[in-house]
C-alpha positions in Angstrom: -4.3 -0.9 2.7 -5.3 -4.2 1.4 -2.8 -6.9 2.3 -4.7 -10.2 2.1 -5.0 -12.4 -1.0 -8.1 -11.3 -2.8 -8.3 -14.4 -5.1 -9.3 -16.5 -2.1 -11.3 -14.0 -0.1 -14.7 -12.3 -0.4 -14.5 -9.6 -2.8 -15.5 -6.1 -1.9 -15.4 -2.6 -3.4 -12.1 -1.8 -1.4 -10.3 -4.8 -3.0 -11.6 -4.0 -6.4 -10.1 -0.5 -6.0 -6.9 -2.1 -4.7 -6.5 -3.7 -8.1 -5.5 -1.7 -11.3 -8.4 -3.1 -13.3 -10.5 0.0 -13.0 -7.3 2.1 -14.3 -6.4 -0.1 -17.2 -9.7 -1.5 -18.4 -10.3 1.3 -21.0 -6.9 0.7 -22.6 -7.4 -3.0 -22.6 -10.9 -2.4 -24.4 -9.1 -0.1 -27.1 -6.5 -2.5 -28.0 -8.9 -5.5 -27.9 -11.1 -3.4 -30.3 -8.1 -2.9 -32.6 -7.7 -6.7 -32.5 -11.4 -7.2 -33.4 -10.9 -4.9 -36.4 -7.9 -6.6 -37.7 -9.4 -10.0 -37.4 -12.8 -9.3 -38.9 -11.3 -7.1 -41.7 -8.7 -9.9 -42.6 -11.4 -12.7 -42.5 -14.5 -11.0 -43.9 -12.8 -9.1 -46.7 -10.3 -9.9 -49.3 -7.7 -7.7 -47.7 -5.3 -9.3 -45.1 -3.9 -7.0 -42.5 -1.4 -9.5 -41.2 2.2 -8.5 -41.3 5.4 -10.5 -40.5 6.1 -11.0 -36.9 9.9 -10.7 -37.3 10.2 -7.8 -34.7 7.6 -9.3 -32.3 10.0 -11.6 -30.3 12.8 -9.0 -30.0 10.8 -5.9 -29.1 8.5 -8.0 -26.8 11.5 -9.3 -24.9 13.3 -6.0 -24.5 9.8 -4.2 -23.5 9.2 -6.9 -21.0 12.7 -6.3 -19.5 12.1 -2.6 -19.3 8.6 -3.1 -17.6 10.1 -5.3 -15.1 12.9 -2.9 -14.2 10.1 -0.2 -13.9 8.0 -2.3 -11.4 11.2 -3.5 -9.4 12.4 0.1 -9.1 9.0 1.2 -7.8 8.7 -1.8 -5.5 12.2 -1.0 -4.1 10.9 2.6 -3.3 7.9 1.0 -1.6 10.0 -1.1 0.6 12.4 1.8 1.3 9.4 3.7 2.6 8.3 0.9 4.8 11.9 0.6 6.3 12.0 4.3 7.0 8.7 4.1 9.0 10.2 1.3 10.9 13.0 3.5 11.8 10.7 6.2 12.9 8.8 3.6 15.1 12.0 2.5 16.7 13.5 5.9 17.4 10.2 6.9 18.8 10.1 4.1 21.2 13.7 4.7 22.3 13.2 8.4 23.0 10.2 7.8 25.1 11.9 5.2 27.1 15.0 7.5 27.6 12.8 10.4 28.5 10.6 8.5 30.9 13.1 6.1 32.6 16.4 7.7 32.5 15.4 11.4 33.2 15.1 11.7 37.0 11.9 13.1 38.6 13.8 14.5 41.7 15.0 18.0 40.9 17.0 20.2 43.2 18.5 23.6 43.0 21.9 22.6 41.9 23.7 24.5 39.4 21.6 25.0 36.4 19.0 22.5 37.7 15.9 24.2 39.2 14.0 22.3 41.9 10.4 21.1 41.0 8.1 18.5 42.4 7.7 14.9 41.0 4.4 15.7 39.5 5.8 18.7 37.5 8.7 16.5 36.4 6.2 13.8 35.1 4.1 16.3 33.2 7.2 17.6 31.7 8.4 14.2 30.4 5.0 13.2 29.2 4.6 16.4 27.3 7.8 15.7 25.4 6.8 12.2 24.7 3.6 13.6 23.3 5.8 15.8 21.0 7.8 12.7 19.8 4.3 11.2 18.8 3.4 14.4 17.1 6.6 14.0 14.9 5.3 10.8 13.3 1.9 12.4 12.7 3.5 15.6 11.2 5.6 13.3 8.8 2.3 11.6 7.7 0.7 15.0 6.7 3.8 16.3 5.3 4.2 13.3 2.9 0.6 13.5 1.8 1.0 17.1 0.8 -1.2 18.4 3.7 0.4 21.5 5.0 0.1 23.2 8.4 -0.6 21.8 11.9 -4.4 22.3 11.9 -5.5 18.5 12.1 -7.4 16.7 14.4 -4.7 14.3 15.2 -1.7 16.8 15.2 -2.9 20.1 16.8 -3.6 18.6 20.3 -0.1 17.4 20.3 1.9 20.6 19.2 -0.5 23.5 20.3 1.6 23.9 23.4 4.5 25.0 21.4 5.4 28.9 21.4 3.6 31.0 19.0 5.6 34.2 18.9 9.4 34.9 18.8 8.8 37.7 21.4 5.8 38.9 23.2 2.4 38.6 21.6 3.0 40.5 18.2 1.4 38.8 15.4 4.3 40.1 13.1 6.5 37.8 15.2 4.7 34.7 14.6 7.1 31.8 14.5 7.6 29.8 11.3 5.7 26.6 12.4 2.6 28.8 13.0 3.1 31.3 10.1 3.5 28.6 7.5 0.2 27.0 8.8 -1.8 30.1 8.3 -3.9 30.0 5.0 -5.1 33.6 4.9 -8.8 32.6 5.1 -9.4 32.3 8.9 -8.7 35.3 11.1 -6.3 34.0 13.8 -6.1 34.9 17.4 -3.4 32.8 19.0 -4.2 34.4 22.5 -7.4 32.5 22.8 -7.2 30.1 25.5 -8.8 26.7 25.7 -11.2 28.0 28.4 -12.6 30.7 26.2 -15.2 28.3 24.9 -18.0 30.6 24.2 -15.9 32.8 21.9 -14.6 29.8 20.2 -18.1 28.3 19.6 -19.1 31.4 17.8 -16.0 31.6 15.8 -16.0 28.0 14.7 -19.8 27.1 14.4 -20.3 28.8 11.0 -17.0 27.3 9.6 -17.8 23.6 10.2 -18.1 21.8 6.9 -20.5 18.8 6.2 -17.8 16.6 5.3 -15.3 17.5 7.9 -16.0 14.3 9.8 -16.8 12.0 6.9 -13.4 11.5 5.7 -12.5 8.5 7.8 -15.8 6.7 7.5 -15.7 3.5 5.6 -17.3 3.4 2.1 -20.7 2.2 2.3 -21.7 2.8 -1.4 -20.1 2.5 -4.8 -19.4 6.2 -5.3 -19.4 7.6 -1.7 -21.9 9.5 0.3 -24.3 11.9 -1.3 -23.7 15.6 -0.8 -25.3 17.0 2.3 -25.7 13.6 3.9 -22.5 12.8 5.7 -22.1 9.2 7.1 -21.7 8.5 10.9 -18.1 8.3 12.0 -17.7 4.9 13.4 -14.1 4.9 14.2 -12.4 8.0 16.1 -8.9 7.3 17.3 -8.5 11.2 18.0 -10.9 10.8 20.8 -7.9 9.6 22.8 -6.1 12.9 22.2 -6.3 15.9 24.4 -9.6 18.1 23.9 -8.2 21.4 23.1 -9.9 24.2 21.1 -8.3 26.0 18.2 -9.0 29.4 16.8 -10.1 27.8 13.5 -11.7 24.5 12.4 -9.4 21.5 12.5 -9.2 19.5 9.3 -9.8 15.6 9.6 -6.9 13.4 10.4 -7.5 11.5 7.2 -8.9 13.1 4.0 -8.9 10.5 1.2 -10.4 11.7 -2.1 -14.1 10.9 -2.6 -14.9 8.2 -4.9 -16.2 9.4 -8.3 -17.5 7.8 -11.4 -14.2 8.9 -13.1 -12.5 6.5 -10.7 -14.2 3.7 -12.5 -14.8 5.2 -15.8 -11.6 7.3 -16.4 -12.4 8.3 -19.9 -15.3 10.4 -18.6 -12.9 12.9 -17.0 -12.3 14.4 -20.4 -16.1 15.3 -20.8 -16.1 17.0 -17.4 -13.2 19.0 -18.3 -14.7 20.0 -21.6 -18.0 20.9 -19.8 -16.2 23.1 -17.1 -14.2 24.6 -20.0 -17.3 25.8 -21.7 -18.8 27.2 -18.6 -15.6 29.0 -18.0 -15.0 27.4 -14.5 -11.6 26.0 -15.2 -10.3 26.8 -11.5 -13.0 24.5 -10.1 -11.6 21.6 -12.2 -8.2 22.2 -10.9 -9.1 22.1 -7.3 -10.2 18.9 -5.5 -9.8 16.5 -8.5 -8.2 13.1 -8.2 -7.5 12.4 -12.0 -6.1 14.3 -14.8 -7.6 14.8 -18.3 -6.2 11.4 -19.4 -7.9 9.7 -16.6 -4.6 9.1 -14.6 -4.4 9.5 -10.7 -3.0 12.8 -9.6 -0.3 12.6 -7.0 -0.4 15.3 -4.3 2.5 17.6 -4.1 4.5 17.3 -0.9 4.1 20.3 1.3 6.8 23.0 1.9 5.9 23.7 5.6 8.4 21.4 7.3 6.4 20.6 10.5 8.5 17.6 11.5 11.7 19.7 11.3 10.2 22.2 13.8 9.3 19.4 16.2 12.8 18.0 16.1 14.2 21.4 16.8 12.1 21.4 20.2 13.3 17.8 20.9 16.9 19.0 20.4 16.3 21.9 22.7 14.8 19.7 25.3 17.9 17.4 25.0 20.4 20.3 25.5 18.2 21.5 28.6 18.6 18.0 30.2 22.3 18.0 29.5 22.8 21.5 30.9 20.9 20.6 34.0 22.8 17.4 34.5 19.6 15.2 34.3 20.9 12.7 31.9 24.0 10.5 32.1 26.4 10.9 29.1 25.6 7.6 27.8 21.8 8.3 27.9 22.5 11.7 26.4 24.3 10.3 23.5 21.5 7.8 22.9 19.0 10.7 22.9 20.9 12.7 20.4 21.3 9.6 18.1 17.6 8.9 18.1 16.7 12.5 17.4 19.3 12.4 14.5 17.7 9.1 13.3 14.3 10.8 13.0 15.8 13.8 11.2 17.7 11.3 8.7 14.6 9.3 8.4 12.5 12.3 7.4 15.1 13.3 4.7 14.9 9.8 3.2 11.1 9.9 3.0 11.2 13.4 1.6 13.6 12.0 -1.1 11.1 9.0 -2.0 8.3 11.4 -2.1 9.8 14.2 -4.1 11.9 12.2 -6.7 9.6 10.4 -9.0 10.8 8.5 -12.1 11.8 11.1 -14.8 9.0 12.0 -17.1 10.9 11.2 -20.2 11.4 7.7 -19.1 7.8 7.3 -18.2 6.4 8.8 -21.4 8.7 6.9 -23.7 8.0 3.6 -21.9 4.3 4.2 -22.2 4.4 5.3 -25.8 6.5 2.2 -26.8 4.1 -0.1 -25.1 1.1 1.5 -26.8 2.8 1.1 -30.1 3.6 -2.4 -29.4 0.1 -3.4 -28.3 -1.4 -1.5 -31.2 0.6 -3.5 -33.8 0.5 -6.8 -31.9 -2.8 -8.2 -33.5 -1.3 -7.3 -37.1 1.6 -9.5 -36.2 -0.1 -12.5 -34.6 -3.2 -12.8 -36.8 -1.8 -15.2 -39.3 -1.2 -17.7 -36.4 -4.3 -17.0 -34.0 -7.1 -16.0 -36.3 -10.1 -15.4 -34.2 -7.8 -16.1 -31.0 -6.1 -12.8 -31.8 -8.8 -10.8 -29.9 -8.5 -12.6 -26.6 -4.7 -12.9 -27.0 -4.5 -9.2 -27.6 -6.7 -8.3 -24.6 -4.6 -10.7 -22.3 -1.4 -9.3 -23.4 -2.8 -5.8 -22.9 -4.0 -6.6 -19.5 -0.7 -8.1 -18.3 1.6 -5.4 -19.7 -0.5 -2.3 -18.9 -1.3 -3.9 -15.4 2.4 -4.1 -14.4 3.2 -0.6 -15.7 0.4 0.8 -13.9 1.3 -1.1 -10.6 4.9 0.4 -10.9 3.4 4.0 -11.3 1.0 3.4 -8.3 3.5 2.2 -5.7 6.5 4.4 -6.6 5.0 7.0 -4.1 3.5 4.9 -1.2 2.4 7.6 1.1 -0.9 8.8 -0.3 -4.5 7.3 0.1 -4.5 4.7 -2.7 -5.5 1.1 -1.5 -1.9 -0.1 -2.1 -0.2 2.7 -0.3 1.4 2.2 3.2 -0.9 2.4 6.1 0.5 5.5 7.6 -2.4 6.1 9.8 -2.0 2.7 11.2 1.8 3.4 11.9 1.1 6.5 13.7 -1.7 5.0 15.8 0.8 2.1 16.6 3.4 4.6 17.7 0.7 6.3 19.9 -0.2 3.1 21.6 3.4 2.1 22.2 4.3 5.5 23.8 1.2 5.4 26.0 2.3 1.8 27.1 5.9 3.1 27.9 4.5 5.9 30.1 2.2 3.4 31.8 5.4 1.9 33.3 5.8 3.0 36.8 9.7 2.5 37.2 9.3 0.4 40.3 12.2 -0.6 42.5 13.6 -3.9 41.2 13.4 -5.4 44.8 9.7 -5.1 44.8 9.2 -7.7 42.2 12.4 -9.7 42.4 12.1 -10.9 45.9 8.6 -12.3 45.9 6.8 -15.6 46.0 6.2 -15.5 42.2 10.0 -15.7 41.3 11.8 -18.9 40.9 15.2 -17.7 39.5 17.0 -21.1 39.5 14.4 -23.2 37.7 14.2 -25.9 36.6 17.2 -27.2 38.7 15.9 -25.5 41.9 12.3 -24.4 42.1 12.6 -22.6 45.4 11.2 -19.1 45.3 13.5 -15.9 45.7 12.2 -15.4 49.3 13.1 -18.9 50.2 16.5 -18.6 48.9 16.9 -15.1 50.5 16.1 -16.6 53.9 19.6 -18.2 54.1 18.7 -21.7 54.9 20.1 -23.1 51.6 23.5 -24.4 50.4 24.1 -21.1 48.6 24.9 -19.4 51.9 23.5 -16.1 53.3 23.4 -12.7 51.9 26.2 -11.6 54.3 28.6 -14.4 52.9 27.5 -14.6 49.3 30.8 -16.1 48.2 30.4 -19.2 50.3 28.0 -20.9 48.1 29.2 -19.6 44.7 30.3 -23.2 43.7 26.7 -24.5 44.7 25.3 -21.6 42.5 27.5 -22.6 39.5 26.4 -26.2 39.9 22.8 -25.4 39.9 23.1 -23.1 36.8 24.8 -26.0 35.0 22.2 -28.4 36.1 19.4 -26.1 34.9 21.1 -25.9 31.5 21.2 -29.7 31.2 17.5 -30.0 32.2 16.4 -27.3 29.7 18.3 -29.0 27.0 16.8 -32.4 27.7 13.2 -30.9 28.0 13.2 -28.7 25.0 15.1 -31.0 22.6 12.8 -33.9 23.4 9.8 -31.8 22.7 11.5 -30.6 19.4 11.9 -34.2 18.4 8.4 -35.1 19.1 7.2 -32.1 17.1 9.3 -33.1 14.2 7.9 -36.8 14.2 4.3 -35.3 14.2 5.2 -33.0 11.2 6.9 -36.0 9.3 
């Protein structure tokens, strides 16, 4: 995702691809060519192609309003997608904190609660927090049309989940795993991570040359050459568990490779004709990024709802905690609310991804714009003469650009340069959950009553240990009410001192700014 202003920064290939110039320039050239034809025919011959511009103002205003509405609608969907990912981040943090802090480590045999060691309790909670992290990763792959769980950033988080409804019968494979099979790789879900020799033989011949190149940053105009993968310089999946799968794992990020057709869209039609002649139409339909008209193809959102399966296991864990009386009622309510937020957010994201602007609206708007730009030079020639050519090119660039921007950002979950940084969001959630589990839940007294703490500053700068000693006007711990008035006086004095110090600094800052 390119977020900085490219006009005042060093240009790069990524920033060029973030614009819509490479998508609209063939159309701009076409309409500019029409303007060239109209201008030279009208000037060099006795036939004038100029027509009255009566409808130019009216149709231009209406078309501009429609294009503005189209772009505004797409940008609203873009912002909705960003808000939904904020909800996922917030709910993931809340669930991790509730599991890590509010679920007790001490377990005894009492009612439905089964005794276990502190280590076992911590392992249990950390595993479920990893599953919370897996939800955001699963949502990312779901929205990008990448089905299943066999990805480098998802499989290590969900491989612990049950495979079979009962026993080890492959016919009883649960929906999460059944929907992830592609019918290509023989699966043996009974293989264990320690069966490394068998796994090496099963996976070695399946490794593809490009399996590790998808996340590498582009180093050339049209990507790496076939058979020469780039070195992977950034591998955040190295922070995940090292588990072996019964089949090769797909890369965490699989953006489409750059092709000539991305910069020369009209060439796609020649490739399609060539493949058609050779009778290999199926190879054209697989792995392509643009259609026969040179427009970007949006991936279809997958049907294997892995995020739903993960929330079911989170709900199951919440029910287990409540049955075992390991959560207080208020905490249990918060857990359920956050799981429900994850589910609701997933529904909203699914709605955005699966509800494009109606085709009839898009087709009619594009045809209307093409007609307007085609007849534009005929209407403005009598006024602009030779300037008709740059005027038509400029109008085409502006109107087609806004139309293309609206089409590109209406589904902001793919790999386009202007799409949301879903990978960055997932990695941010991963870092935050790791930070939460790094919290050791210490006894508050261990950090409150220390030499570092001056609770009553700035009015009283004595430390908590000095105040606790009992040789102050606040009384002793045994008679805490004796010095209550003195404490209130100190709090009021602290407020006055803070007001005086901070407002003086604020006034000084305002003078400097003036």
